[in-house]
N, C-alpha and C positions, 0 to 999 in steps of 0.2 A: 588421587582427584582428578577427572577430565576436566578439559579445557573445554569450552562453550564453541569452540572449534571442531575438536573431534566427538562429541555430540552431534551439532550440526551435521558434520560429516558422516558418522553412523545412522544418523537417521534419514539421510538423503539416500545413502546406499539403500537401506531396508526398505525404503519405498519402490525405489528402482527397480529391486527385485521380485517385489508384490507385482506391480503393473509395469508398461511403458509408460512413464511418464516424464512430461517435465520440469523436473525440481530445478530449485533455485535460490538465490539471496532473493528476500522478500523482508519488506519493511508495513511491521502490524500496527494497526493505531487503534484507540479508544477513547473515545473521550467525551463531554458534556460543552454545550455554548453556554457563555453566561445568560444568554437569553433569546428571545426571539429574533430582536434587533441584531446581533451578534452573529446570526445564522448566515445574514445578508453579509454584513461586512467580511465576514470568514470568505463568503462566495467572490466579493467583489477583490479581496487581499488576492485570493489564490489564482484567480484569473488575470488579476495584472501580474502577478509573481508570471505566470505560464504564460504570459504575451510578451515578458523580459526576456523569456526563455525560448521563443517563439515556438509553444507549443499551443494548442487547439485546445480550449476550453469553451463549454458548455454548460447552461443554465437547465439543470433536468427537475421532474416536480412529479407527484403522483403514480398514477400506473406507466407515466413513461420507463420510470425506476425499474419496472417490474418486466417490463419489456427489453429494456437496455442490459440489465445485471439482475438477473433472477437470484443470484449469490447475494447483493447488496438488498436487495427486497428481502431475502429471506431473514440477514441480520437486523434490517429496522423492525421487522414484525416482531423478533425475539427482543429486541428492547424494548420496545412500545409495546409488548403483548396484544398485538393486536395487528391481524393481516389487513386494515385498513392504509393505507399509504396516501391518501388525498391529501394530507398537511404536509408531509415527506419534500424535501426541498434541499437545492443543493447543486455540486457542478460534479463533471465529469472533465477529467484533464486527459486528454492523449497527448502522452510526453514522448513516445518515443514507439516508431512500427514494431520495435522489438521488445517492447516493455508492455504489462497489462495497461490498460485506463484505472487510472486512480479516480477512485469515487469518494469525494467530501459531499457524502449525503447524509443531512439528519433527518430525524423523526418527529412525531409529536411533543416526544418528550424531548427534542434538543441532546438527543445522543447520536454517536454515531460511533460505527466498528468496522473494520475495515482490512485491508491490506492489498499490496502493488508489489507487484514482482520486477525486479529490474536486472536481475540477473544477467539478462540476454542484451542487455542496452549500454549495459558499462558503468562505468565509475562513473564518469560525467551527469551521466542522468541520474544516479542514484545520490549522489550530493545533492545536485538541485531539486531531488523530490524532497529529501531531509530537509533542505533550507526553505521548500515554500513551508513544507509542516511549522518549523521555525517560527515563517513569518508571521503562520496565522494563531501560533499559539495562546497570544496574549487574549486572546478573545475565546479563550475556553475559561470553563470553573474549573477544568481536571483536560489532562490531555496527558495519556500513557502511550508510547510509542517503544517497541520494540524491532531492533533493526537488526539484522540476522550478517549484517556484512559490520557491525559496530559502532557505524561512522556517526549516528545519531547521539552516542556518549563519549567516543573518543573523538572526533573530526580528524581521526587520521584516515588520510588518502591511503595510502600505503600499505596500512593492514586491512583497508576495504577491498583494494586490488587485488592482495594477497589472499583472500575470502574468495572474492570471484575467480579468479585464475585456480583453486582449489579446486573449487566445486568444478569450472571447466573442466578439470582434467576429470575428474570421477566422473562424469557424465559420459565423457569419452571412453574411458574407460570401461564402464558400464554397457554401453553402446556395443563397443569392440567385443565383449564378452559374449552378447546375448547372438552375434552374427554366427 
């Protein structure tokens, strides 16, 4: 039986062979806020956690979401079964110049589903992103997190650093082979 790490590395290799992409360790999350008030609490708590980390946090809503991040807009449309984002709201957190922004945005159904790549920002940013999700978790009726770095489930920084290093080596090798 293959380990999750070997499966992840094989998948990244396949992606890199198919097209020139920047693959990397990503945190995927999917959940539903307990109620409408919980969306505001999640946003407040996420921005408070962001401030502690000296990250920029902005409230976003409606069509502003579509302009900032079409992927998030598409996810919300699928969750709500509607293209109408007029009731969608949440926050976007800019964690690090080498990490994707974290969109914690909810549609009319109070559901969210998104991901944030932290590969190039390092273990510290990855861990703080996980901590942020843990901070807001009590305000969700359900929250599922799939952390490709395994930190969400293990709290093992060394394992996370090994995963990040392995992917960095793989990316470097693939780039060298393309030259």
